[in-house]
C-alpha positions in Angstrom: -24.8 257.8 65.2 -26.8 259.1 62.3 -26.2 257.6 58.6 -24.9 260.8 56.6 -23.7 258.7 53.6 -27.0 260.1 51.8 -27.5 263.8 51.8 -31.5 263.5 50.6 -32.2 261.4 53.9 -30.5 263.5 56.3 -32.0 264.3 59.5 -33.2 267.7 60.5 -30.2 270.0 62.0 -31.8 269.8 65.2 -31.3 265.8 65.2 -28.0 265.5 64.2 -26.0 266.1 66.8 -22.2 266.5 67.1 -22.5 266.4 63.1 -24.6 269.5 62.6 -23.0 271.8 60.0 -23.9 274.0 57.4 -24.2 271.1 54.7 -27.7 270.1 56.6 -28.9 273.4 55.9 -27.4 275.2 52.6 -26.7 274.4 49.3 -27.5 270.4 50.1 -26.9 269.6 46.5 -23.3 270.1 46.1 -22.4 267.0 48.5 -24.0 264.6 46.7 -23.3 263.2 42.8 -26.2 264.1 40.2 -27.1 261.3 37.8 -25.0 261.3 34.4 -22.6 264.5 35.6 -20.1 264.9 33.3 -16.1 265.0 34.6 -16.3 269.3 34.6 -19.4 269.7 36.7 -18.3 266.8 39.1 -15.5 269.1 39.9 -17.0 272.1 40.0 -19.6 270.7 42.5 -17.0 269.1 44.5 -15.1 272.4 44.8 -18.5 274.2 45.6 -19.3 271.6 48.9 -15.1 271.8 49.5 -15.7 275.5 50.0 -19.0 275.0 52.6 -16.7 272.4 54.7 -13.8 274.7 55.2 -15.6 276.9 57.0 -17.5 273.8 59.0 -17.1 273.7 62.8 -17.5 269.9 62.3 -15.6 268.8 59.2 -12.7 266.6 61.3 -15.7 264.5 62.8 -17.3 264.8 59.7 -14.3 263.5 58.0 -13.6 260.6 60.1 -17.3 259.4 60.2 -16.9 259.2 56.5 -13.3 257.4 56.3 -14.7 255.1 59.4 -17.8 253.9 57.5 -16.6 253.8 54.2 -18.9 256.5 52.5 -18.8 255.6 48.7 -20.1 259.0 47.3 -20.1 262.5 48.0 -18.0 265.5 49.2 -17.7 264.5 53.4 -15.6 266.5 55.7 -13.9 268.6 53.1 -13.1 265.3 50.6 -14.2 264.6 47.7 -14.9 260.0 47.5 -11.3 259.8 45.5 -9.3 261.5 48.4 -11.1 259.5 51.1 -9.8 256.3 48.9 -7.0 257.5 48.7 -6.9 258.1 52.6 -8.0 254.6 52.9 -5.6 253.0 50.5 -2.6 254.7 51.9 -3.6 253.6 55.7 -4.1 250.2 54.7 -0.6 249.9 52.8 1.4 251.6 56.1 -0.4 249.0 58.1 1.0 246.4 56.3 4.7 247.5 56.6 
């Protein structure tokens, strides 16, 4: 499966296969953090990325991939890194009950 953890090295859309989505062709810069971003800029960028994800036909497979591979940064599958972290922590906590 293609490594989608870094948007600057994403394969071209025709090579991406099942995870071909709009993030591969439009506004790619909103999906990855910028150096030295302030909190307000991070939130604004993440909301712009999530807006692209909302209409994406591969949002759920992308989200599953990001969670399974523990992708540490960037919006993936409509979730920010913090949102993915919360889901992963909740899943681990539920498994230990």
